N, C-alpha and C positions, 0 to 999 in steps of 0.2 A: 651541774653548775657552772656556768661559764666564770673565766677569770673574772669578768668585770663583776659579779655577783659575788665572788669568794673575797675578792678585794671590800665591796660594800659591807660583808658581815662581819669584816676582821674588826680583832679587840685592840685599839691600839694601847702602844705604854712608852714609858719614856725610850725605850732604846730600840722598840720596835711595833711590833704586834704578832697576837695569836691567830690563827686562822685555821680552815678545815679544809683538808685535801678530800674530796669526796671518792668514791669509786670509780667515777667516769674518767679521773685520770689519772688512773692507773697503767701501767706496763709492765708486766709481770707481778713481783709482789712488790715495787715501788714507784712514786709518783712519775712523770713523765720528767725527765732532764729539764725541760725546756720551761717546766712549771716550776720548779724548786727553785732553779736560776731567775724567773723573772719574780717570783716572791722575795728573794734575796734582794734584787734591784730595788723593788717599791721599797724595801727597809735603808738601803743605801743611800738613797737621793735623798731621802728626807735625816740623815743624819749630821750634814754639816749647812751653812747659810750661803746661798749663791752660790752654788756649785755651776762649775762649767761641764759642757754636755758629755755624757759616757765618750770614750773614746776605743776601753780595751776591758774586759771582761777574763778574769781567770777565774775556773769554776772547779771546783774537784766531787765528784761526787762520791763520798764518803760509805752510806750505809744506807740501806733499805728504809723509806720512809712512806707513812700514810697517816691519813686520822688528821688527829689535832698536832698542827705544828706551831713551835714558838721561834718566829723569825727576829734575830736582833742585829744591829748594824752600829759600826765604832769609824770615827774619822779618826785615821791615824796620821795624816798628815795634808795640809793644804798650804801651798806657795801660793806666788804669784801668778803660774800656767797651768800649774796640778795640784789635784787632789786624790788621796787616796783612802779610800774607805772599804773595809772589811764587813763582811757580812758572813751568818752561820743560819744555817735552818734544822732545829732540832725538834724530834720527834719520839714517841712513848720509847723508841728501841735505843734512843742516842743519835748522835750526831747524823745527820742526813745528807747537808750540801753546806760545802764552805767554800767562800767567793770571796776576791778581790775586786775592787772595779777602779779605775783610772777614769778620773773628770779631767777632761782638759780644753783651754781654750782654743780657739784659732791662731796659729802663729805666721807672722808674713815668713816667706822663703821663696828661693829662686827654683828648689825641687817643686816640679809638679808634672805628673805625669799616673797614667792608669792603666791596666792591664786586662786581662782575664775578660775577652771579650764576652755574651751571653749565648748558650750556644742555640742553633737555629730551630727553633721548636714553633707548632700550633700556639695559637692564644689558649688562657687557659679555659677547662671545659670542666664544672665542676661535677663530681659524681657523690652518690650517699657516703660511701664508706669505703678507704683504700683497703689494698688487699695485701700484706707483707710478704716478701716470698716464703716459700716451705714451710707456711702454715698461717695461721687467721692473725690479722690484724690486731695492736693491744687494743685496750680499754679506750686510751686516751685519744685515738683519732677520729672519734665520733665529734668530738671538739671542733674540727676543720672540715673544709671543703680542699678537694685536690684533683688534679691529673696529674697520674703515672706515663711513663713512657718507657716502654718495652725496649725500641732501640731509639736513637738520635744520631745526627753524624758526630764524627768525632770522638763518639763513644769508647772509654776503655773497659776495659773486661772487668775491673771491680769498681764501676764506675754507675752512681744511681741519678737520677734527676726529678724533679716533680714542683708543678706548682702547686703553691699551697697559702690557704690562709686562715683566721678563726671565724666560725660561724657566727659569733656574738663577740666584735669589738668595739663598738658605741662606749666612748668613755676612756679607751684605754688611752694611759699614755703611749704617744708614738715609739718611744724606746723600748718600754715595757714589751709592747709586741714586737717588736724585732729580734728582743729576747728569747719572747713565748717562742716564737716559729722557727728561731734558728737552730732547732737540734731535732726539727720534724722529720728529716729523714732515717730510715732503718741504718745500721753499719754499713757501707759500702762493701766490705769483705762479703757480705750477706749476700751479693750477687753472684759470686765466683760458690758458693758453699754447695755440695753434693749431698748434704745432710744435716738434719736441723739440731744445733747445738745451742747451750744457754751462752748469752752474752752480757755485758756490763760496758757501760761507759766508765772509766777510770776518770779525765781530765778534759776537759775544753778551754780552749784559746779561742775569744770571739771579739775581732775588733771592728766596731764600730765605724765605718767609712763616708756615709753619707746617710741623708734620713729624708724621707718620700715627704712631697708634697703634702698638705692638711688634707686637700680632695681626694687623695689617691684611695683605691679602691680596694686596697688590701693584698692584695695578689703580688706572690713573691716566687719565685725562681728558683729553688734548695737545689744546690749539687754537691753530691760527696764523692770523695774521688781517693781510692788508695791502693798506694804503691808498692805496700811492704806489708807483710802479716806471716810473723813467725813464731815458735814455741809461744803458740797463745796471746800474743798481741799484735792487735794492727792499729795503725798509724794513718790517719786520713785528712785530708784537706777539702774545704767546705767554703762555698759560696752562695752568695745571695743578692738578686738581683731583683727590681721592680720590671713591672710590665713594659716601661720603654729603653730596656736594657741599660739602666742604670746602676752600676756595682755598689751597692749597698753595706753589704760586712764580707768580711773574709774569715775564716776559723781553721781551725786545727785540731782534731781530737784522737784522743788514744783510747781503744777498746782492748778489752779481755775478750777472749772463746775459749770457750771451757768445751774444746774439741775439736 
């Protein structure tokens, strides 16, 4: 069941909705983080009237969640320029995901620059299913097309790069799709692992910089790079580009390494 199908089958309420997360969206014993964050955003964008565009999401992956879930959102404050909305996703075992979304209108500013040029890699070439390092790919990968790169110019030791897009994306809110794909890479620290260990995403900060044009084909180049892993905790930076080289999003994630 694709994300558009999950959303079409949801049961709406005054504060959010209830939905089912099928097994095809799992990674280990919990749902893929990009999916739970996207579901939280879907509730958050309905929590206020005339909300400006999404600028930033702060997501905490509190506990494992799957099956039937309840997603709720609350408008915490809406000012002239920005609105803050909190959202949560709960399953039968308790809280799965907590999120704060910041919606902000464009502001006039004399400060205007950008960095992080897209790595020089070939155009996307879809394969049927990705292969995760040191083991089989998680179940949620079956919902995406992707092209991975073993090596590429400028690659650092704990560095991963992949073209990525949903197989079924028709009807998706472009912002929902951006949230859905943003967590699509394995943790960058896996690139330097010499043995397979359990991992868990803890927190994710995701800043939306640009939205692709409506006729865009959905391909996104994802990069995750870690410069620090110690005492079972890894911190990584994340970037998302469209196929024309425009930087669409930047993020940062904290990951627990159990071994």
